[in-house]
Steps between C-alpha positions, in 0.01 A plus 500: 500500500319520165156469666591793726556725199131466402352483846276793580566517875300821557191339348542199732454725814121488443508121572707522820283398801687731744597865497844534342752785506749534219815665621718616210866586508548857390779391257286210358405503135164353606406810708345675202316190383336469843410877502335462158311189616372686810353770275341241268350258755281557805683342788278567802662253743859523388769767535815617319797688631852580385812515712724767352866416448441123538609239251359147470677372813411805717856494638578865461543703822162535667292334232486168680343664802249682284406166335448342846294794626273499192448123534440512878251785477307318224487186706383691810230673298359170373555283807184322619 
């Protein structure tokens, strides 16, 4: 837990060997951190989206389906 507080996850994206999509919950406190990181770094192979009204568990009405759809479309786009 302590290590996670100092971990710069957005900076790590540059070392990921596959295209990665970050899907943020609209109610998450991390949403703004990811938006700031996207402005700061040049992520050519990665993507970021936010699902409005969702919390961490994506269990609000309709948010689970949106999470699934975002994930499915990303996988289909990068399927070999």
